[in-house]
VOGU-3710 file (C-alpha; in Angstrom, 3 decimals, decimal comma):
1> rkaasrlfvp> 200,167/13,111/84,325  203,490/12,279/82,851  206,583/11,875/84,945  208,864/14,874/85,093  212,610/14,621/85,468  214,992/17,526/85,578  218,730/17,258/85,302  220,683/20,459/85,836  223,654/20,795/83,548  225,682/24,004/83,875
11> qaieaegqat> 225,699/26,006/80,640  228,143/28,635/79,453  226,988/32,094/80,512  227,555/35,228/78,485  228,896/38,122/80,510  229,627/41,410/78,790  229,635/39,748/75,390  232,134/37,034/76,358  231,220/33,418/76,917  232,581/31,882/80,083
21> spepadtvda> 233,425/28,230/80,328  231,001/25,879/82,103  231,535/25,114/85,768  234,052/22,343/86,473  232,639/18,813/86,714  233,640/18,530/90,380  231,243/21,340/91,341  228,439/18,801/91,669  230,506/16,797/94,152  231,172/19,945/96,193
31> lgddtvwqld> 227,411/20,509/96,487  226,661/17,025/97,718  227,151/13,336/97,137  225,285/12,570/93,926  225,547/8,827/94,518  223,064/9,264/97,371  219,441/9,773/96,396  216,536/10,809/98,582  213,070/9,377/98,085  209,544/10,151/99,188
41> fcsrpllder> 206,561/8,006/98,215  203,399/9,265/99,843  199,836/10,428/99,322  199,325/14,101/98,581  196,452/16,473/99,348  195,267/16,002/95,762  192,213/14,080/94,624  191,932/12,331/91,275  188,810/12,116/89,093  187,505/9,233/91,268
51> gkkkwellvc> 187,838/11,348/94,420  190,753/9,238/95,659  194,029/10,682/96,917  196,918/10,763/94,478  200,260/9,348/95,485  203,520/10,839/94,356  207,005/9,459/93,918  209,708/12,081/94,444  213,368/11,253/93,899  216,304/13,648/93,973
61> ntsrtfehse> 220,012/13,643/94,687  221,448/15,510/97,647  222,358/18,583/95,609  219,009/18,529/93,749  220,707/18,688/90,378  218,515/15,700/89,537  214,804/15,669/90,435  212,061/13,273/89,398  208,376/13,539/90,265  205,581/11,246/89,221
71> flpnnkinsv> 201,957/10,908/90,331  200,469/7,444/90,786  196,938/6,217/91,483  196,398/4,819/94,974  195,887/1,282/93,631  199,489/1,181/92,313  201,271/1,526/95,651  203,492/-1,496/96,201  207,142/-2,533/96,080  206,918/-3,998/92,573
81> vlrdklakii> 205,634/-0,742/91,060  208,189/1,267/93,059  211,012/-1,034/91,889  209,912/-0,670/88,250  209,670/3,125/88,530  213,110/3,361/90,143  214,606/1,064/87,490  213,170/3,349/84,808  214,640/6,432/86,551  218,052/4,733/86,774
91> eeqggkkprk> 217,864/3,887/83,084  216,967/7,516/82,239  220,035/8,618/84,229  222,358/6,549/82,074  222,118/3,345/84,110  224,189/4,644/87,037  222,707/3,408/90,305  222,997/5,392/93,518  225,079/3,906/96,358  222,139/4,329/98,705
101> vlyfrtqlqt> 218,699/5,885/98,897  217,552/7,807/101,965  213,890/7,923/102,957  212,273/9,469/106,015  208,776/7,967/106,230  208,999/4,923/108,486  205,558/3,732/107,344  207,078/2,952/103,954  209,992/0,902/105,235  208,760/-2,435/103,862
111> ivtraleeld> 207,857/-1,120/100,410  211,031/0,937/100,007  213,504/-1,641/101,344  211,983/-4,465/99,317  212,050/-2,422/96,080  215,622/-1,249/96,631  216,913/-4,692/97,667  215,688/-6,075/94,354  217,733/-3,358/92,611  220,802/-4,051/94,813
121> ikavaskrcf> 220,675/-0,564/96,334  221,042/0,122/100,045  217,926/1,637/101,660  218,594/3,920/104,640  215,892/5,293/106,923  217,015/8,793/107,858  215,626/11,987/109,310  218,374/13,887/107,455  216,611/14,066/104,083  216,890/17,839/103,892
131> simtwlderv> 216,930/18,118/100,102  213,688/16,270/99,572  212,016/17,960/102,554  212,899/21,367/101,105  211,571/20,268/97,739  208,339/19,075/99,370  207,877/22,457/101,046  208,312/24,156/97,674  205,875/21,779/95,983  203,145/22,477/98,541
141> etvyktdpgy> 203,036/26,093/97,368  203,916/25,733/93,685  202,261/22,439/92,702  199,743/21,055/95,183  197,887/24,253/96,086  197,589/25,225/92,399  196,228/21,821/91,319  192,447/21,735/90,656  192,227/18,521/92,714  193,791/20,154/95,786
151> dpkastgfvv> 191,862/19,433/98,984  193,280/21,145/102,090  191,232/18,770/104,271  192,767/15,641/102,748  195,138/14,204/105,300  198,629/13,554/104,068  201,857/12,182/105,418  203,087/15,706/106,213  203,345/14,986/109,912  206,433/14,884/112,032
161> qeaipkdikd> 207,142/11,290/112,947  208,778/10,271/116,161  211,631/7,825/115,933  210,720/4,234/116,688  212,311/3,209/120,009  214,837/0,396/119,750  216,238/-1,906/122,418  219,652/-0,890/123,658  222,535/-3,310/124,037  222,971/-4,973/127,412
171> alrgemwlfv> 226,381/-3,352/127,824  224,719/0,074/127,690  222,017/-0,610/130,269  222,436/1,202/133,558  221,504/-1,394/136,168  223,806/-0,201/138,941  224,504/3,351/139,957  227,416/4,643/141,980  228,099/8,164/143,167  231,749/9,029/142,780
181> q> 233,530/12,152/143,981
//
């Protein structure tokens, strides 16, 4: 399959025979920070002609005025391929890089951070990737379930992940307790 990108550009709308002017350019900023992208790079419940799971790269901005989806074979999952795909997306968007890219799958930390570091983009692990999570929910119904390769038994990364525990600073450790009135 070919990659699909969609960029929403407000158009003039005719109302009662009169054309209205397009929305102001700052409307996009009011909807969300478009210099922050969200990324998901994971296997899907879709099987290719070899019976192997397909992987998909999803990239969008916070307001979802820009969306990019692309399926990849499972033997092309590495930081070099991801870097090249992201560089191509940036080029298609006029060469403007995002300030940072949010991702929520901790299993992909090495691949994502390595690819983004090579592009001089900050990678941020975050559970607040609401735009891409909403888009994923939509794609389950509109894309994956309608695909002839859909296999509901194929396990995917659609599981809630617990945060990885981190050591706390010594100053925050409670080693002595006092009861105060």
